[in-house]
N, C-alpha and C positions, 0 to 999 in steps of 0.2 A: 505845786504839784506841777512838773517836769513835764514841758511838750515830750513825746517818744517815736521816733519812726514805727509804724504797725506792720513792717512788712517781717521782722520777728517774728514778733507774738503771733501775728496771724499764722503762720509754718508750723509754728508748735500747737497752736489748735486743731492741725490739722488742712484745714481747709486751704481745698485745692480747687480747677477748673478744668472743664476738659474742651480744652482748645485744640483747634485741628493746625496743624503749619499751615503758615503763613497770616495767622488768624492775630491782628491787632488791638489789645486790648487800649482803649482811651482814657478811659474815666471810672471809678468810685466812689463806691457810697457805701461807707463800715460803720457797722453799728454791734458796739460793743457792748456786751455785759458786763459789769463790775463787781466785784467782793471786799466793799471796805476791811481793812483792817478790826474796823467796829463792828463786823456782820451785817453791817448795811447793803445793800441791793442799789444797782441803779446801771441804767440805760448814757452812751455817753453816743456820739455818734460823729467823724469826721467826712471828709470827702476830700478825692484829686483836687490838686489846684485848679484843674480846667473846668473844675465840673460847676454848670452856671447851674439854675432852681430850677429850670422846668425841666432840663432835663432829672437831676435829680427826684425830681416832685413823679418823674413818669418811671424812674424805676423804682422808686418804693412802688409806684400801683403796681406795675407789672410784676415784684415781685413779693405784692403780698395776693397778688391772683392766683402765682402759679403757688404759692405755699395752699393755699382754699382748694387747687384744683380747680378755676375758674381757666383758664389758661389751654388754647388745645389750639398745638401747631398746626402749621397751615400745607397740609399735602401737596405734593404734584403729582397725584395722578391725575388722568382724566378719568374724569364720567365716562 
C-alpha cells in the first residue's frame, strides 16, 4: 500500500472544523476506518509530524470524553 496525503481524503469525507479568524491549528491525529477490497474492515491512525505521543494521548482522551458527553466547557460567567 502506498502512503497518501490525507487532506483530499478528509475533505471528500466532509470533515470540517469550526475555526475562528486567527486560530492556528498545530497538530492533528486522524483515525480512518478502511474497507478493504475483500470487504474486511480495519482502523488506521496517522498524526502530524510535530505531534508528540503525550499530546496525541491527551487529544485521544479528550476526544473520547467529548464523544461520550463527559466534557463540559468552562464558562466565563461569574457566580
